[in-house]
KOLFITOR-204501 format. One record per atom (N, C-alpha, C): residue in one letter; chain; y, z, x; residue number from 1. Coordinates in pm, whole numbers, plus 50000, padded with zeros to 5 digits. Each point is the difference from the previous one (the first is absolute). Example, Ala and Ser with C-alpha at 12.3 -4.5 7.8 and 13.67 -1.06 7.14 Angstrom:
2
aa ch py pz px i
A A 49431 50780 51319 1
A A 50119 50000 49911 1
A A 50120 50000 50090 1
S A 50105 49928 49965 2
S A 50119 50006 50082 2
S A 50109 50073 49923 2
END
This chain:
88
aa ch py pz px i
M A 36768 12133 37792 1
M A 49974 50074 49879 1
M A 49872 50082 50011 1
Q A 49900 49941 50065 2
Q A 49874 50071 50015 2
Q A 50017 50124 50088 2
T A 50083 49991 50102 3
T A 50023 50113 50088 3
T A 50064 50115 49924 3
L A 50092 49971 49911 4
L A 50064 50103 49920 4
L A 49898 50071 49911 4
A A 49910 49924 49940 5
A A 49898 50060 49914 5
A A 49907 50089 50082 5
V A 49964 49957 50118 6
V A 49914 50080 50087 6
V A 50072 50127 50043 6
D A 50127 49989 50035 7
D A 50078 50118 50039 7
D A 50010 50101 49886 7
I A 50020 49952 49880 8
I A 50008 50089 49884 8
I A 49866 50069 49977 8
A A 49891 49925 50015 9
A A 49867 50057 49980 9
A A 49972 50107 50105 9
F A 50030 49972 50126 10
F A 49978 50098 50105 10
F A 50087 50124 49979 10
T A 50123 49981 49956 11
T A 50087 50113 49974 11
T A 49943 50088 49888 11
F A 49950 49935 49896 12
F A 49941 50074 49890 12
F A 49878 50079 50046 12
V A 49915 49938 50081 13
V A 49879 50068 50050 13
V A 50039 50118 50089 13
D A 50098 49980 50088 14
D A 50046 50109 50086 14
D A 50057 50116 49919 14
D A 50079 49968 49898 15
D A 50057 50105 49916 15
D A 49892 50074 49922 15
A A 49901 49926 49951 16
A A 49891 50063 49925 16
A A 49919 50092 50092 16
A A 49976 49957 50122 17
A A 49926 50084 50095 17
A A 50079 50125 50035 17
A A 50130 49987 50019 18
A A 50083 50117 50030 18
A A 50004 50096 49882 18
L A 50007 49948 49879 19
L A 49999 50085 49881 19
L A 49867 50074 49987 19
A A 49890 49930 50022 20
A A 49869 50064 49990 20
A A 49982 50107 50107 20
S A 50040 49971 50122 21
S A 49984 50100 50106 21
S A 50090 50121 49976 21
G A 50120 49978 49948 22
G A 50088 50112 49966 22
G A 49943 50086 49889 22
F A 49940 49935 49901 23
F A 49939 50074 49890 23
F A 49883 50084 50051 23
V A 49916 49941 50083 24
V A 49885 50073 50055 24
V A 50048 50117 50087 24
R A 50103 49978 50081 25
R A 50053 50106 50084 25
R A 50053 50116 49915 25
T A 50068 49968 49891 26
T A 50053 50103 49912 26
T A 49888 50079 49933 26
V A 49898 49933 49952 27
V A 49888 50067 49935 27
V A 49928 50090 50101 27
L A 49977 49948 50120 28
L A 49933 50082 50102 28
L A 50083 50122 50037 28
R A 50130 49986 50008 29
R A 50085 50114 50033 29
R A 49992 50106 49891 29
L A 49997 49957 49872 30
L A 49988 50097 49891 30
L A 49864 50069 49999 30
V A 49895 49925 50029 31
V A 49866 50058 50000 31
V A 49980 50093 50118 31
M A 50056 49965 50115 32
M A 49978 50078 50121 32
M A 50095 50118 50017 32
A A 50102 50012 49916 33
A A 50099 50106 50014 33
A A 49939 50140 49996 33
P A 49912 50031 49905 34
P A 49942 50136 50001 34
P A 49916 50026 50125 34
I A 49929 49901 50047 35
I A 49917 50017 50119 35
I A 50089 50021 50122 35
D A 50110 49927 50008 36
D A 50093 50018 50112 36
D A 50062 50140 49999 36
R A 50033 50051 49883 37
R A 50057 50135 49991 37
R A 49900 50104 50048 37
I A 49874 49985 49961 38
I A 49897 50095 50044 38
I A 49982 49990 50151 38
A A 49996 49878 50052 39
A A 49982 49981 50144 39
A A 50117 50059 50078 39
N A 50121 49981 49953 40
N A 50116 50058 50068 40
N A 50000 50152 49994 40
A A 49954 50055 49889 41
A A 49993 50146 49988 41
A A 49894 50059 50093 41
C A 49894 49925 50025 42
C A 49890 50049 50085 42
C A 50019 49967 50148 42
D A 50104 49929 50034 43
D A 50023 49957 50139 43
D A 50061 50114 50079 43
I A 49916 50080 50062 44
I A 50047 50117 50072 44
I A 50045 49965 50141 44
A A 49926 49917 50067 45
A A 50026 49969 50141 45
A A 50102 49888 50018 45
G A 50049 49941 49894 46
G A 50098 49892 50012 46
G A 49938 49867 50037 46
V A 49873 49982 49970 47
V A 49930 49876 50035 47
V A 50056 49881 49922 47
L A 50026 50019 49872 48
L A 50051 49890 49919 48
L A 50138 49956 50047 48
T A 50084 50095 50036 49
T A 50133 49966 50050 49
T A 49991 49920 50129 49
E A 49912 50042 50088 50
E A 49981 49928 50126 50
E A 49944 49861 49975 50
R A 49908 49989 49906 51
R A 49940 49871 49967 51
R A 50104 49904 49943 51
R A 50087 50051 49913 52
R A 50105 49914 49944 52
R A 50097 49953 50108 52
A A 50035 50090 50093 53
A A 50090 49962 50108 53
A A 49937 49894 50089 53
T A 49871 50015 50028 54
T A 49929 49901 50081 54
T A 49997 49866 49929 54
F A 49974 50002 49869 55
F A 49996 49876 49924 55
F A 50137 49932 49999 55
R A 50107 50077 49985 56
R A 50134 49941 50002 56
R A 50031 49936 50135 56
M A 49959 50064 50108 57
M A 50020 49942 50133 57
M A 49919 49872 50016 57
W A 49876 50001 49952 58
W A 49915 49883 50008 58
W A 50059 49884 49920 58
R A 50051 50032 49880 59
R A 50058 49896 49916 59
R A 50128 49944 50063 59
A A 50081 50086 50063 60
A A 50121 49955 50066 60
A A 49966 49910 50119 60
D A 49896 50036 50075 61
D A 49957 49914 50111 61
D A 49953 49865 49950 61
R A 49927 50001 49890 62
R A 49951 49875 49943 62
R A 50116 49913 49951 62
A A 50099 50061 49937 63
A A 50116 49925 49953 63
A A 50079 49946 50118 63
R A 50012 50078 50106 64
R A 50070 49954 50120 64
R A 49927 49881 50062 64
A A 49869 50007 50006 65
A A 49921 49890 50056 65
A A 50015 49875 49914 65
R A 50002 50017 49870 66
R A 50018 49884 49911 66
R A 50139 49942 50019 66
H A 50097 50087 50019 67
H A 50138 49954 50020 67
H A 50014 49923 50131 67
E A 49924 50040 50101 68
E A 50006 49933 50129 68
E A 49928 49866 49999 68
G A 49934 49968 49893 69
G A 49937 49869 49990 69
G A 49849 50001 50011 69
R A 49941 50111 50039 70
R A 49854 50005 50003 70
R A 49949 50011 49858 70
R A 49893 49932 49973 71
R A 49943 50003 49865 71
R A 49867 50071 50003 71
F A 49973 50075 49897 72
F A 49872 50067 49988 72
F A 49903 49904 49933 72
S A 49876 50008 50035 73
S A 49900 49909 49948 73
S A 49976 50024 49852 73
L A 49946 49899 49935 74
L A 49966 50011 49859 74
L A 49892 50106 49980 74
L A 49909 50010 50097 75
L A 49893 50099 49990 75
L A 50057 50142 49994 75
G A 50107 50025 50074 76
G A 50062 50131 49997 76
G A 50063 50032 49866 76
R A 50044 49897 49928 77
R A 50063 50023 49870 77
R A 49899 50021 49888 77
I A 49881 49942 50013 78
I A 49902 50014 49892 78
I A 49889 50099 50035 78
N A 50012 50065 50113 79
N A 49902 50098 50043 79
N A 50004 50121 49907 79
P A 49887 50041 49942 80
P A 50003 50114 49908 80
P A 50030 50133 50069 80
F A 49989 50007 50134 81
F A 50026 50122 50073 81
F A 50138 50002 50065 81
R A 50089 49909 49963 82
R A 50130 49991 50065 82
R A 50085 50125 49976 82
H A 49976 50072 49891 83
H A 50078 50119 49972 83
H A 49959 50117 50090 83
L A 49886 49987 50065 84
L A 49954 50104 50090 84
L A 50032 49969 50145 84
A A 50077 49896 50026 85
A A 50026 49955 50137 85
A A 50079 50101 50081 85
H A 50079 50084 49936 86
H A 50082 50096 50075 86
H A 49921 50124 50042 86
L A 49878 50014 49952 87
L A 49918 50115 50037 87
L A 49938 49977 50137 87
T A 49985 50107 50075 88
T A 49937 49989 50132 88
T A 49878 50088 50005 88
END
C-alpha cells in the first residue's frame, strides 16, 4: 500500500513539473516571437539557418548516444551554458 502511495505522489510531482515547464516554454515563445521575427528579417548571411541546422544535428547525435545506452552526466544537464554547446 505504501508503494502505491509513493508511486502516486511521484506521478503527481512529475506531471506538475511537466505542466510548469510547458507553461514556461509557452510564455517564453510568446515573449520571444517579436525578437525572433526581427532576427530572421536581419539575417542576411544565413547564419541563423546554419546555427539551427547545427543545433538539430547536435541534438540528433545526443539522442542517438542516449539511445545507444551512454548517459550524459548530471552536470551537463544543469549547466547554464548547455544551450551554447553547439557553437564553435
